[in-house]
Structures are given as structure tokens and as C-alpha cells.
C-alpha positions, -999 to +999 in steps of 0.1 A: +010+565-226-010+532-228-005+508-199-012+478-220+017+454-221+030+426-244+053+399-233+087+401-250+111+372-242+093+367-208+094+405-201+062+425-200+068+457-218+046+487-227+034+487-263+052+519-272+090+517-269+118+537-284+140+532-314+175+545-312+183+546-349+177+583-352+200+593-324+233+592-343+242+618-370+228+619-406+226+586-423+228+569-389+265+577-389+287+596-365+278+616-334+244+632-328+238+668-338+231+676-302+247+652-277+229+666-246+195+664-263+201+628-274+209+618-238+179+638-225+156+620-250+166+586-237+162+596-201+129+612-207+116+581-225+124+559-196+110+584-171+078+584-191+075+546-189+093+533-219+108+499-210+117+486-245+145+503-264+156+490-298+192+496-309+221+481-328+259+483-325+261+493-362+240+524-356+268+550-356+286+526-354+286+524-316+270+558-312+235+547-303+247+520-279+272+545-263+244+570-258+222+544-242+249+534-218+258+570-209+221+580-204+208+549-186+235+528-171+230+511-146+199+501-164+165+498-147+156+462-139+125+465-161+142+479-192+145+455-221+172+464-245+168+448-280+197+448-305+203+432-338+230+415-358+235+407-394+248+440-407+279+462-404+292+496-416+323+506-435+343+538-430+322+556-456+290+546-439+278+520-464+255+493-450+272+459-454+259+423-448+275+405-419+256+372-422+281+344-415+278+327-381+311+341-370+300+376-379+267+371-360+287+360-329+310+390-333+280+413-336+266+400-303+299+404-286+302+440-299+268+448-285+276+433-251+308+454-250+292+487-260+261+484-239+280+471-209+260+439-205+267+403-198+236+393-218+215+412-243+178+406-234+168+401-270+188+401-302+172+402-337+188+382-365+185+406-394+184+386-426+200+402-456+178+395-487+208+385-508+225+364-481+240+331-493+243+318-458+217+291-451+190+306-428+190+275-406+227+279-399+220+314-387+191+304-365+212+275-350+240+300-342+215+323-324+202+293-304+238+285-294+244+321-283+212+319-262+223+286-247+256+302-238+237+329-219+249+357-242+214+366-254+181+362-237+157+358-266+160+354-304+141+378-326+139+379-364+142+409-387+137+413-425+124+378-428+096+363-449+068+340-438+087+309-448+117+319-428+096+328-398+079+294-398+113+277-403+127+295-373+096+287-352+102+250-360+137+252-345+133+275-315+111+300-297+109+334-316+108+364-293+096+389-319+096+398-356+108+432-367+098+439-403+088+469-424+051+476-419+030+507-418-004+521-428+011+529-462+031+496-466+012+464-459+033+441-481+041+421-450+005+414-442+007+376-443+035+375-417+018+402-397-013+381-394+008+349-387+025+366-358-008+378-344-023+343-346+008+329-329+009+355-302+044+366-313+052+403-309+054+421-342+076+452-342+071+473-373+101+494-383+096+526-403+060+528-389+058+564-402+077+557-435+114+552-442+138+574-424+158+576-456+132+592-478+124+629-478+086+626-476+066+602-456+039+584-475+021+580-442+021+614-427+011+632-460-017+607-469-051+625-472-069+598-451-044+600-423-044+638-423-082+638-424-085+615-395-060+635-375-081+666-379-112+647-370-096+635-337-076+666-329-044+646-332-013+646-353-009+624-384+020+606-366-003+598-337-030+585-360-005+562-378+009+548-346-025+543-330-037+525-362-008+500-358-016+495-321-052+487-330-043+464-359-032+436-336-028+432-298+007+419-301+021+450-320+050+467-302+061+501-315+096+516-315+092+551-330+125+568-330+134+605-327+161+628-316+136+654-305+120+657-270+088+672-286+084+643-311+091+619-282+061+632-263+040+632-294+048+596-301+041+585-265+008+602-265-003+580-294-008+553-269-038+572-255-055+578-289-084+556-297-095+554-333-133+554-335-152+533-361-154+563-384-117+568-383-110+530-388-133+529-418-115+559-434-082+542-428-092+507-438-086+508-476-050+505-489-036+538-498-035+548-534 
């Protein structure tokens, strides 16, 4: 695992973290298929040097947070837990917006309770694309929560370049978490803005969406070809490409498998040579 670090809300963290979204059951709903393995994955991740775990109370709901608390509490001093607010689940598992300031506050309080914390180190404001709540009101609420000591740093998720710049004009932004991968570079303008500003960029779905049957990244001929060239797996190539795309990229690949965890962590040691980077440079298609 790479020893390079990036500062996340004043905490130096290794560039490969762990995303807890895949720990609950299918559809990010209900208990894990194998409870013992889920706990073992979290413990092995931290043992291997992971000090940045991404989660949310609405993963399960409560399942991911409960597993993190069971596996790791009392938390190591260096561990940075990052959660998010702005969404909720109904009893059928539908993803619902929870965008109003009082809902954002309730989301932070729910994370504090389930994780057993007095303060969440970083909380991402997840903006719903159809939200009718003014973005500035949401940011101001997050600032208030930080001033009250309930959260340490304010991150943004699912935002566009204009919203990012608006938030930066009102407060310090700890990180941005948006969809970005080798196969999906539609967020390139914000990706580059974060790199220029020195703001950590945390791509979600770095290997393709968890909700689609086939990954456009792992099956791409260029990625498969480079993997063979470097005696690596396509997943490792895709993750290494993101790490080399900007020095402020933080990765949170998620898995419920010990084998996949080790594979993901090993991507931090993979260096893409000029031949590989040239093969991967063009947009897929």
C-alpha cells in the first residue's frame, strides 16, 4: 500500500481508504450476507494501514455504521471516519432526498449515535440534483454544525463546479466526492479545479457503478490490455490510474471480500509506465 498521504480536514490519510457501502446486503439494504467476514474486512483494512473509511447512516440503514462500530470501536486515533447526509431510505429500500436543513442536522445526529462519536471527523453534504432547497442554506447549516463541534470538516458530494465554488466562498471545503473513473470523466472540470485548489477529490464508483451488472471500466479493452502488460488486475490498473491523475485524489474502493480488499490495497504500489498511460489517455469509446 502506498505511503503517500493527503491532508483531509487537517488529518493526513493514506491515499487508499475504504468505502463501506458494499458491506450491507443487496441494494445496500439490510444485514450483510456474511457478518463475520464484513467485520473481518474492516479490521483487516485498518490493520493494513487504512486510516480513512467512508460510510453513511443510510447505508443499510445503520448497517454499515453498526459494523464499523462493532469492528473498530474504540477507534484508532489516526482513523478518519467520513460520513454523509442528504439522503434517507424508506422501508422498501428506496433512496429518498433528505435535503432540508433540519433533515441534514438529523442525519448528522443519526451518524453520531450509530458510530458512537461526539464528532464526525468529516461529513459530506450530498446534494440531490432535484433539490429545491437553496444550496447556500445547506452549506450554512453545515457550517453551524461544525461551529457546534458536531462535525470536524465539511465535504461536498454530487455537486457541480458552480456549487463547489459557491461553497468555497463561504467556508473551507474538506473534500469533494463525485462520480469519476477512467470510463466516466464527465466531472473533469471539477476534478481539475480541486487539483488546482489542493482540495482532496474522492471519486465514488471508481470501478463503475455498484448498481450495474457490468463495469465499463473493468471490461474495457485498454484497461484489460494494460493489466496484462503490467501483470496486474484491471481493478488495480483503474485505481492506479486515478491515483496518478492528480496528487490530491483519495480512493475509497469498497468490497465485502477479503481477497478484493487486498487486491485494492495493492493498487497503491502499482506504477503505470508511460506506455500504459498513453494507452489509457484517450476517452473510452
